[in-house]
C-alpha positions in Angstrom: 0.0 0.0 0.0 2.8 2.4 0.9 4.6 1.7 -2.3 1.5 2.4 -4.3 1.1 5.8 -2.6 4.8 6.5 -3.2 4.4 5.8 -6.9 1.4 8.1 -7.1 3.4 10.8 -5.4 6.3 10.3 -7.7 4.0 10.4 -10.8 2.3 13.6 -9.5 5.7 15.2 -9.0 6.8 14.2 -12.5 3.6 15.6 -14.0 4.1 18.8 -12.1 7.7 19.1 -13.4 6.6 18.4 -16.9 3.9 21.1 -16.6 6.4 23.6 -15.2 8.9 22.9 -18.0 6.2 23.0 -20.7 4.9 26.3 -19.6 8.0 28.2 -18.5 10.4 27.2 -21.3 8.4 29.2 -23.8 8.8 32.5 -22.0 12.4 32.8 -23.3 11.6 31.4 -26.7 10.8 34.7 -28.2 14.1 36.1 -27.2 16.0 33.2 -28.8 16.8 33.2 -32.5 14.4 30.8 -34.2 14.3 29.5 -37.7 11.3 31.7 -38.3 8.7 33.7 -36.5 6.0 31.1 -37.0 8.0 28.5 -35.1 8.1 30.7 -32.0 4.5 31.6 -32.2 3.5 28.0 -32.7 5.6 26.9 -29.7 4.0 29.6 -27.6 0.4 28.5 -28.4 1.3 24.8 -28.0 2.6 25.5 -24.6 -0.6 27.4 -23.7 -2.7 24.4 -25.0 -0.6 21.9 -23.0 -0.9 24.1 -19.8 -4.6 24.2 -20.1 -5.0 20.6 -21.1 -2.9 19.3 -18.2 -4.3 21.8 -15.8 -7.9 20.6 -16.5 -7.2 16.9 -16.1 -6.8 17.1 -12.3 -9.9 19.1 -11.5 -12.0 17.1 -13.9 -11.0 13.8 -12.2 -11.3 15.4 -8.7 -14.8 16.8 -9.3 -16.0 13.5 -10.8 -14.7 11.6 -7.8 -16.2 14.1 -5.4 -19.6 13.8 -7.0 -19.5 10.0 -7.0 -18.5 9.7 -3.4 -21.1 12.3 -2.4 -23.8 10.2 -4.1 -22.5 7.1 -2.3 -22.6 8.9 1.0 -26.2 10.2 0.3 -27.2 6.6 -0.5 -25.9 5.3 2.8 -27.1 8.2 5.0 -29.8 10.3 3.4 -30.4 12.2 6.7 -27.0 13.9 6.3 -27.8 15.4 2.9 -27.3 19.0 4.0 -23.9 18.5 5.5 -22.8 16.3 2.6 -23.9 18.7 0.0 -22.3 21.7 1.7 -18.9 19.9 2.0 -19.2 18.6 -1.6 -19.8 22.1 -3.0 -16.9 23.5 -1.0 -14.5 20.8 -2.2 -15.7 21.2 -5.8 -15.0 25.0 -5.6 -11.4 24.3 -4.4 -10.9 21.8 -7.2 -12.3 24.2 -9.7 -9.9 26.9 -8.5 -7.0 24.8 -9.7 -8.5 24.6 -13.2 -8.9 28.4 -13.1 -5.2 28.8 -12.2 -4.3 26.7 -15.3 -6.6 28.9 -17.4 -4.8 32.0 -16.2 -1.4 30.5 -16.9 -2.5 29.5 -20.4 -3.9 33.0 -21.1 -0.6 34.6 -19.8 1.4 32.3 -22.1 -0.8 33.1 -25.1 -1.0 36.8 -24.8 1.8 38.1 -22.6 4.9 36.1 -23.3 
């Protein structure tokens, strides 16, 4: 069990590192001498697309799991519907904030850098 958790942590760290490299390496691409201007522009927009794509995977999975577990909890204990719904909506808002951060990074890459 501990090995499985360690592998998940390692995979999360690798994905975070790939996300960081994919999004920050393009910031200096415009300053470098490229073959042509279109290569630089294409790399910038590809980095924005990768940032948004990878940044939306986690919140999508998290919100799906939250909704499924909330439905299981409601099925087991219908009397606690108010508390379950309140906590579910709060957790979904936190998960959605991560997706919004990814959107902001993608917009910054696309329009600023």
